[in-house]
C-alpha positions in Angstrom: -2.3 -5.6 28.9 -2.4 -8.0 26.0 -4.0 -7.4 22.6 -5.4 -10.3 20.8 -4.9 -10.5 17.0 -6.1 -12.2 13.9 -5.1 -12.4 10.2 -7.8 -12.5 7.6 -6.5 -13.8 4.3 -3.5 -16.2 4.4 -1.9 -15.7 0.9 1.6 -14.3 0.2 1.7 -11.0 1.9 0.4 -12.5 5.2 3.9 -13.8 5.9 5.1 -10.4 6.7 2.3 -9.8 9.2 2.6 -13.0 11.0 6.3 -12.2 11.3 5.6 -8.9 12.8 3.1 -10.2 15.2 5.6 -12.8 16.3 8.1 -10.0 17.3 5.4 -7.8 18.9 5.4 -7.7 22.7 1.9 -7.9 24.1 0.2 -9.3 20.9 -1.4 -12.7 20.8 -2.5 -14.3 17.7 -6.0 -15.9 18.3 -7.4 -16.9 14.9 -6.7 -17.1 11.1 -9.4 -16.8 8.2 -9.2 -17.8 4.6 -12.1 -19.2 2.3 -9.3 -21.5 0.7 -9.2 -24.7 2.6 -5.6 -25.7 1.9 -4.3 -22.1 2.8 -6.5 -21.9 6.0 -5.2 -25.7 7.0 -1.6 -24.6 6.5 -1.9 -21.4 8.7 -3.7 -23.3 11.4 -0.9 -25.9 11.5 1.8 -23.3 11.3 0.3 -21.0 14.2 -1.5 -23.3 16.2 -4.8 -21.1 16.3 -8.4 -21.9 15.2 -9.2 -21.1 11.6 -12.5 -19.8 10.0 -13.6 -19.7 6.4 -15.2 -16.3 6.8 -14.3 -13.2 8.9 -17.8 -12.9 10.3 -17.4 -16.3 12.2 -13.7 -15.4 13.3 -15.1 -12.1 14.9 -17.9 -13.9 16.6 -15.8 -16.7 17.8 -12.6 -15.3 19.1 -13.3 -11.6 19.2 -9.9 -10.0 18.3 -8.8 -6.5 19.4 -7.2 -6.2 16.1 -7.5 -7.9 12.5 -4.9 -7.9 9.8 -6.7 -7.7 6.3 -4.5 -9.5 3.6 -7.2 -10.7 1.3 -7.6 -9.9 -2.4 -8.4 -6.2 -3.2 -12.1 -6.4 -3.8 -12.5 -7.7 -0.1 -10.5 -5.0 1.5 -13.2 -2.3 2.1 -16.0 -4.5 2.8 -14.2 -6.8 5.5 -12.6 -3.7 6.9 -15.9 -1.7 7.4 -17.6 -5.0 8.9 -14.8 -5.1 11.6 -14.8 -1.4 12.3 -18.5 -1.4 12.8 -18.0 -4.1 15.4 -15.3 -2.0 17.1 -12.5 -4.1 15.9 -9.2 -2.4 14.9 -8.1 -2.9 11.4 -4.8 -2.9 9.6 -5.5 -3.5 5.9 -3.2 -4.1 3.1 -3.1 -1.7 0.1 -4.8 -0.5 -1.8 -7.6 0.9 0.4 -10.1 -0.7 -1.9 -10.8 -1.9 -5.5 -13.2 0.7 -6.4 -13.3 4.5 -5.6 -16.8 4.1 -4.3 -15.6 1.3 -1.9 -12.7 3.5 -0.9 -15.1 6.4 0.0 -17.2 4.0 2.1 -14.1 3.0 4.1 -13.1 6.6 4.6 -16.9 7.1 6.1 -16.6 3.9 8.2 -13.3 5.2 9.7 -14.7 8.6 10.3 -17.4 6.9 12.4 -14.7 6.4 15.0 -15.8 3.0 16.6 -12.2 1.7 16.1 -8.8 2.5 14.5 -7.6 1.8 11.1 -4.4 1.8 9.2 -3.6 1.2 5.8 -0.4 -0.7 4.7 1.7 2.0 2.9 4.9 0.9 4.8 7.2 2.5 2.5 6.4 5.8 4.3 8.3 4.3 7.3 11.4 3.7 5.1 14.5 5.6 6.5 14.9 7.1 3.1 11.1 8.2 3.0 11.4 9.6 6.5 14.4 11.7 5.6 12.9 13.1 2.4 9.8 14.0 4.1 11.8 15.7 6.8 14.0 17.6 4.6 11.1 18.8 2.2 8.5 19.6 5.2 10.9 22.0 7.0 11.2 24.4 4.0 14.9 24.6 4.2 15.3 23.3 0.8 13.2 26.1 -0.8 10.2 25.5 -3.0 9.9 22.2 -4.6 10.1 22.6 -8.3 9.1 19.1 -9.6 9.6 15.4 -9.2 9.7 12.1 -11.1 9.3 8.5 -10.2 9.9 5.1 -11.8 8.8 1.4 -11.1 10.4 -1.1 -13.7 9.5 -4.4 -12.5 8.9 -7.7 -13.8 5.8 -10.1 -13.3 5.3 -13.2 -15.5 2.1 -14.8 -16.9 2.7 -17.5 -14.1 2.3 -14.9 -11.5 -1.2 -14.0 -12.5 -2.2 -17.7 -13.2 -1.3 -18.4 -9.8 -3.7 -15.9 -8.3 -6.2 -14.9 -11.1 -7.7 -12.3 -9.2 -4.6 -10.2 -9.6 -5.2 -10.0 -13.3 -8.9 -8.8 -13.1 -10.9 -5.4 -12.9 -13.4 -7.3 -10.5 -10.7 -8.9 -8.1 -7.7 -6.5 -8.3 -9.5 -3.3 -9.3 -6.7 -2.8 -11.8 -3.3 -4.3 -12.5 0.2 -2.7 -12.2 -1.0 0.7 -10.8 -3.0 -1.1 -7.9 -0.9 -4.0 -7.0 2.6 -2.8 -7.5 3.3 1.0 -8.4 0.6 2.4 -5.8 3.2 2.5 -3.1 5.2 4.8 -5.3 2.3 7.1 -6.2 1.5 7.3 -2.5 5.1 8.4 -1.8 5.0 10.8 -4.8 1.9 12.5 -3.4 2.9 12.6 0.2 6.5 13.9 -0.4 5.5 16.4 -3.2 2.1 17.3 -2.0 -1.6 16.9 -2.8 -2.3 16.1 -6.4 -5.0 18.6 -8.1 -4.7 17.1 -11.8 -3.5 14.2 -13.5 -2.9 13.4 -17.3 -2.1 9.9 -17.8 -2.4 6.4 -19.8 -2.4 2.8 -18.8 -2.1 0.1 -21.3 -1.4 -3.7 -21.6 1.8 -4.1 -23.5 2.9 -7.7 -23.1 0.5 -9.8 -21.1 -2.6 -9.2 -22.8 -3.0 -12.9 -23.4 -3.1 -13.4 -19.6 -4.8 -10.3 -18.0 -7.4 -7.9 -18.6 -5.7 -5.0 -16.7 -2.6 -3.0 -17.4 1.0 -3.9 -17.1 2.4 -0.3 -18.2 1.4 3.1 -17.1 2.4 6.7 -16.9 1.0 10.0 -16.0 1.8 13.7 -15.3 0.6 15.1 -12.2 0.0 18.7 -10.9 0.4 19.5 -7.3 -1.4 22.1 -5.1 1.9 23.7 -4.4 2.6 24.4 -8.3 5.1 21.5 -8.6 4.6 19.0 -11.4 5.7 15.4 -11.3 6.2 12.7 -14.0 5.6 8.9 -13.3 6.4 5.8 -15.4 5.8 2.2 -14.3 5.9 -1.2 -16.0 6.1 -5.0 -15.4 8.0 -5.4 -18.6 11.5 -5.2 -17.4 13.8 -8.3 -17.0 13.9 -7.8 -13.3 12.6 -5.9 -10.3 14.7 -2.7 -10.5 15.0 -0.3 -7.6 12.2 2.2 -7.5 13.5 5.7 -8.4 12.2 9.0 -7.1 13.6 12.4 -7.5 12.6 15.5 -6.2 14.0 18.8 -7.3 13.9 22.0 -5.1 15.4 25.4 -5.1 18.3 24.3 -3.0 18.9 20.5 -3.6 18.0 17.5 -5.7 17.0 14.5 -3.7 17.5 11.2 -5.5 16.2 7.9 -4.2 17.9 4.6 -5.6 17.5 2.3 -2.7 19.6 4.8 -0.5 18.9 8.6 -0.7 21.3 10.9 -2.0 20.9 14.6 -1.3 22.9 17.0 -3.5 22.9 20.5 -2.3 23.3 23.6 -4.4 26.5 24.6 -2.7 28.2 21.2 -3.9 27.6 19.3 -0.6 26.3 15.7 -1.0 24.8 13.5 1.8 23.8 9.9 1.8 21.1 8.4 3.9 21.3 4.6 3.9 18.0 2.5 3.8 17.8 0.1 6.6 18.2 -3.5 5.8 15.8 -6.2 7.3 15.8 -9.9 7.4 12.4 -11.2 6.3 10.7 -14.1 4.7 8.6 -11.8 2.6 9.5 -10.7 -1.0 12.3 -8.0 -1.3 10.1 -5.6 -3.4 7.5 -5.3 -0.4 10.2 -3.4 1.4 11.5 -3.4 5.0 9.0 -1.4 6.9 5.9 -3.6 7.5 7.1 -4.5 11.0 7.5 -0.7 11.8 4.2 0.3 10.6 2.5 -2.5 12.4 4.3 -2.0 15.7 3.5 1.8 15.4 -0.2 1.0 15.0 -0.3 -1.2 17.9 1.6 1.4 20.1 -1.0 4.2 19.1 -4.2 2.1 19.9 -5.0 4.1 23.0 -4.5 7.4 21.2 -7.5 9.7 20.6 -6.6 10.7 17.0 -6.8 8.5 13.9 -3.8 6.7 12.6 -1.9 8.8 10.3 -2.0 6.5 7.5 -5.8 6.6 7.5 -8.3 5.7 4.8 -8.5 9.6 4.3 -4.9 9.4 3.5 -5.0 6.4 1.3 -7.8 7.4 -0.8 -5.5 10.1 -2.2 -3.3 7.5 -4.2 -6.5 5.6 -5.1 -7.9 8.8 -6.6 -4.8 9.1 -8.9 -4.9 5.5 -10.2 -8.6 5.8 -10.9 -8.3 9.1 -12.9 -5.6 7.6 -15.1 -8.0 4.4 -15.7 -10.8 6.7 -16.5 -8.7 8.5 -19.0 -7.4 5.2 -20.6 -10.5 3.1 -20.6 -13.6 5.9 -21.3 -15.7 3.1 -22.8 -15.5 1.0 -19.6 -15.9 3.8 -17.0 -18.1 1.7 -14.7 -15.6 -1.2 -14.7 -12.4 0.8 -14.0 -14.1 3.2 -11.5 
């Protein structure tokens, strides 16, 4: 049985979705959508399918089984909810939504059960992430004592000028924390445990003349299991350095630096290499979009919701928005 698919939003990140669909047995691309005429024309020419300026017209005309939503953040929840209500399955890029209210709306739409939805926290499929989760969830390493994570990357003024929505509250819902570091925030809470309290700060340290959102942030989180984690991220680095994520347990220290190193208390050391993948996408998008997308299609017939659901994705959104509320108390409505 073949599954028909469409891509809504033909900007940068859509490239990895098109790549994954091309490799997926049983999936047929039947349409693309983008309000920008030039991007839409390029996608139509590249993939030989009809194009539409709005998602409602696409759904009505080609009736896809699955849509991939790769729009700016402020369109994620509204487009996804429209598709779910019409029984169309959804893969939506992160973040879940640009506001917490819209995120909750999508949680409710998913709970109605008219169709399946996945949120692209693809780094959960990394070999290193899977290994860390397996080691921590079995309990064999003892109690988790604490964790830390860093994202020290580079973004330029030109990056934001090319897509102005990225640097705005209205379009992006935030800056660094929403567009780059939310993947690591997601991994931190998934690996260590649900977050019960956050104390943090977000600020604009060097791109203030270009963006209205933050380029640097830090927080300390308390987890339900009693562990504490520390997080730091910035876009002021000279390069896109490897993400770091360290988890300290009673019996071992797990250190992610590209590959995963597990140093046990008895002196043993194990290394779990990360997979390598050829892709036209940017290296900092990771190597696992294809795995997430393939897994989602394989589970379309399952009765249960997809495991990276809006209910899962809203957890990292809450953490980010909590930091924003603490950092910009005078602008609560804008950063919510």
